[in-house]
N, C-alpha and C positions, 0 to 999 in steps of 0.2 A: 555610481552601477552602471550596467552596459545598455546599449541599446535595444529595443524590443527588436529579436530576430525578422518575427513576421510582417515587420513594415519598416525595414530599415532603411532603406534608400528613403522615402518616402518622408519619415522621420527627419534624414539630415537636410533632405534639399527643402523641406518647411522650415526647419531652423536655421538655416542661413538666410533665407529670402526674408525672415521675420526681422533676424538681425540686422539685417543691412537698412530694412525699412520702417520697422516700427518705434524706434526711439525708449523701447525700454533695455534697461541695463541690461549686459551681456551676464553676470551674475544672477538675476532672477530668471531671465530667459534659460538659462542652464537650471537653476532649481526646477523650472516649470517641467522642461523635456528631461527632467531625472538623467543628468550629465554631470560627470564635473568641470568647470571651469577650464581646466586643460584641455579635454576633449574638446569643448565647444569652439577654444580659441584655435584648436588644429584642425576643425574640418571648416571653418570661417577663413583661415589663412587659404586653406588650399582652393576653397572655392575660387577667394577674390583673385590668386592668379592661375589657375588652369582650368576655372570653369566649373560645367556641373560633374563632368566624366570622373573627377579628381575625387568625388565622391564614392567612388567604388572601394571595396577593400582591397591593398594592396599585398602583395607577397610578403611574406615575412622570412623567406632564404635569404640568406647574409651575403651581402655585396663581395665579400670572395671569402672563400675555402682554402687556407694553406693548403692543407692535408686532403684534400680530396683527391682522387684518382683521377689520373693524366685520361684524358679521350681515348690516349690511343691504348691503354691497358684495358678501359671499357671496352673499344669494338676487339680485342682479342681475345677476351673472354666470351664476349659475345661471339666470337666465329668459332673458338672451341665448343662451345654447346650447342651451335648449328650443325655441327658436324658428329654429334654425340650426342647421349643423353644424361651427362656429368652433372652431380651437384655441385655446392659452391666447396665444398671440401676437395674431390677430387680438383675440381678445377685450378685453385692454389696449388694445390700440390706439383699438378701440370705445367704451371707456371715457374714453379720454383728448380723443376728437372730442365725446363728449358731455357735457365738462366735468366729469369728476366729481371732487371734491377729495383723496380716498383712492383713488390707482390702484396696483395690486399689480404687482406683476413677473407676467411671462409665465408663470415655474414655478410662482408661487401661484395664477393663474388653472388651471392643470392639475391642482395640487395639490386645489383646489377643487373641480375637477369628477371629479376620481378619487374624491373620498369620497363625493361623491354618485353614484357609479356612473356616470357620463355620458360618459363615456370609448369610445370602440370601439377596435378594434384599430390598433396603431401600423400606418404605410404603410412603404413600403421604403426603405430609408436609403441614402445615398451622394449624390455632388455630381452636381448638375443642371447642365448647360449652355442656357443662354436666350438666345435670337436675334431680336431686335424691329427694326423700322426706325425710324428716326431721328427723326420725325416723324408726327404726325397724320395719317390718312386717305393715305399713301403706300400704304397698300396695306392692303387689308381683306379679310376670311376669312368666306368663306360656306357652310353646310351645311347638313342637314336632320339633325333629332335623330331617332331611332326613334320611328315612330308607335307609338299608344297609342288605346284603345277609349274612348268615350264613352257616357255610359247611353241618350242620348235624342238622337243625331244621328250623321254622320259620324265616323270617326277622325279623329284628330288628326295633324297631320304638322308639326311644332315646325321653323319655317326662321329659321335665328339668325343672324346677321353681327355680326363682331366688327373692333375697329380692332387692327389688329397692334402698336402702337407701345403702346397704354395700357389694352390690352383693356376698351375703352368698347363696352357692348352696344348697337350701333346699329337691330338689328331683332332682335325676337322675337315673332314672327307665328304664333299658330296655325291654321295653312292647313288648308283641309282636301283638300288635295291637293297633289303636287308637278310640276303642272305648269307648262308657261312661262311662260304669261299669271299664272297666281297669282305667282307667283316676282315679274314684272317688277311688277305691281302694289304688294306690299311694298318693292321697290327705290324704285320712284318717290316713296312717302311717306317714306324715307330720305332721298333725293336733295334731294327738295322743303326736308327740315330742316336737314340737316346738310351739302347738299352733295355733289360730284363726288369720287368717290377717285381717283388716278391709275392704282391697280391694284386687280382682285378675284383674288382666289387661293379656287380652289374643287377637287374632285375631278374624276373623270371620269366622272361617272354624272348620273341623273337629265335635267333638261332643260337640262343647261349641257354636257353630252358628246353628242357627236354618235356615233351608231351607225357613218356612212359614211367613216371614216376622216378626216374634215376637222377635227376636234374644234371645231364651231362649229353651234351651233343657231340658231336666231331670236333667242333671248334674248341670248347672245352678241355676234352682230350688232347688235343695238339697241345694247349697252354699248360696242362698238368704234366706233359712229357717235355715240355721247355724248362718246369722247376715254377710255374707262375701258380699260386693257388688260385683258386675260382671261390669267389665270395658270392653268396646270393642276398639281398634284400627281401624283409618281409612281401610277402604278398598283400597288394592294395596299401604299402606305405611309401610312398615317394620319398617322405622324408630322411631316410635311409641314404639316399644318393641328394642330399640337401646342396650341396655341392654344383653338380650336375644340373638340377633343376633352376638352379640362380645363374648357371650360365647359361642356359638356354634362355631364361629370360632377357638375359643380356644379349644375347644373340639376336634374339627376334625385336628387342626396341631397337638396337643401335644399327642393323643391318637387312633383317628378313624383311621388314617393314618398309623398307626405304629404297625397295629396289622392285621393277619387273623383270622377271630372271627369262633369258632368253633359253638357253640351255643349258646343260650341265659344266661345259668350258666358260659361261659366263659366270656359273657359280663358283667353280673354282677361282678364277681370277679376284672375286672379290671376299672370298673365304679366305683367301692368300693375306690380301692386304686387312681385311678387319681381325685377321689371328696375329699377325705383325703388332699391331694397335694395342689389343687386348694383352700382349704377354709382355711386350717393352716400353708403352707409353702410358695407358691408364692404371693411375694409381688406384689401389686396391682398399679398402676400408678395414677390410679383415686383416690387412697385410701392414697395419698402422700406415697408411699413403704409400707404401713399397708395392713396387710391378712383381708381377710374378717373377719374370725372367732374373730378377735382383737374387730370387731365393731360391730358383731351380739349381740342381746340378743333375749330370746324366749318371745313371747307374752303373758301375762297376762291373757288374756283369753283361756280357756281352751273346749276341745273339749267335749260338752255334752253327756251321756250316751244314751239319747232319742233325737230326733227333739224335738224344744221346742213348744209347743202348738200354733194356730195361734188364735188369740185375737182380735177380730174386735168390740171390745164394741163400743157404738154408733151410728156403720155403717150400711148400708142396705148391708147384705150377698148375694149372689149368688155362685151357684156351677157351676165351667166350665163344659161344656158337653164334652162328646167324641171328638166332632169334634174341640173343644179349643174354643168355643163361648159361650157367655151369653145373655140373653135377659133380657133388663132392659128398664121401661118406652117405651115399646112397639116398641124396636128397637133392632136389634142384634148385639152384638159387638164380634170383633175377640179379642180373649184375647193370645192363643197360647195352640198349643196341650201338651205340656210340663206340662200344668196346668190342664189337664183334673182330676174330680173328686175332684180337690181341692177349697176349697173356696176363694170367692172374696172379698173384703171389699169396700163398695162406699159410698164417702160422698159428699156435696156440696164444690166445691172449693172456699175459702174465696180469692181467685185473682180475679173472676170473674163470675158473674152471667150468669145461663144457661149451668155451666161445673160442670162435676162430676168428681173426682180424682178416680182412681182406685187401691188399692191397695193390696198389696200380704205381709203378714205380715207388719214390718215395711217399706216396699220398696215402691214408687209410681211407679206402671207401665205408668200411662199414663193417660190423660185424656178423659173423654166423652164429646165429644161438642153438645150442642143441639142448639146452636145459628145459625148452619149454616142450609141450605136448607136439607127439608124433603127427605130422600132418595127413593127410589121404595121400592117397597112392598118386602117382603122376602131378599132384599138386606143385606149386610154383613159390618158393617162398621168398621173402625180400629181405634185406640185411637191416639189421638194426643201425640207429644213426645214420640210417644210408645218404638224406641229403647231406650235400656239401655244407660246411660250417657257416653260419651268418656273422658280420662282423659285429 
């Protein structure tokens, strides 16, 4: 039987004292204290050789562990963790990529972090559904991270762009505002380096979500002229841009919360360093531990030196007026102020009689529906299926 825990040391000390001076047989004394003879002889031998301190419980840790991780590897795991917020799987993969000879299991890396008190709270458990495009540059996701102040300059509004297929970070710009020309300048730099994507997904706010109901701004019109489709997520549904939201969480945890920002130049320096690590060093769970850079390939579509001309061969052409409207067949139609002074091509819809398609370059903006009742004179009508397609 085991010792009674609540008087453990008292019982042991009393036992060894009585065993030395009572004259009672040790087997009988063990019976009265409820322990085996083996246990009794063990504590008596320890007391006689080492004194009362030897009655304390000893560690059950083995004297040697041949397969134990070396202190150097443990220190490397801890050092990587202190520079990042990575867990056991990412740390193990990073050690493999660095050519470490002794790579512990992911669970061992986690145990090292736990002993060093470097583990945060566990995230929510459950199965994740991931969706991604089949090839790089089929879709880019774009958004602004929440702005933050700097000590000696304007507030920083980080602009981020991510490839949907491989999570490669294409733009991480410490912008001083969220205006269209600022975003266009950052996208131009990205297009010159990586080429043109097939489409860009964004939300409905800021410089890419028009307030006139058209869904287009000068920025999105510029993208359409380059042959880049513009997709908008469902309002108040950030899950549509889940990869961007997840990247923003990583950006905040591994960079933004670790610095006091002096100015935009300081932001640019640290953003560049973080982007290098995120794209080329940080293992990504959704990529089975690969880095985004190992999966990304530049687009074969290069940024043209000049915007392509708008060709409407075989169509009726109307110039959008300053208020964003055109007149066609004695009716006024709203196209969007972002298209002011630009030509729009109109042709009969092959799908239904009485409907005309409105095109901007190769992009279908919507339908002019003449099958419905005639509106009041001077009223402005909107296109059917007007808003850009959602992903």
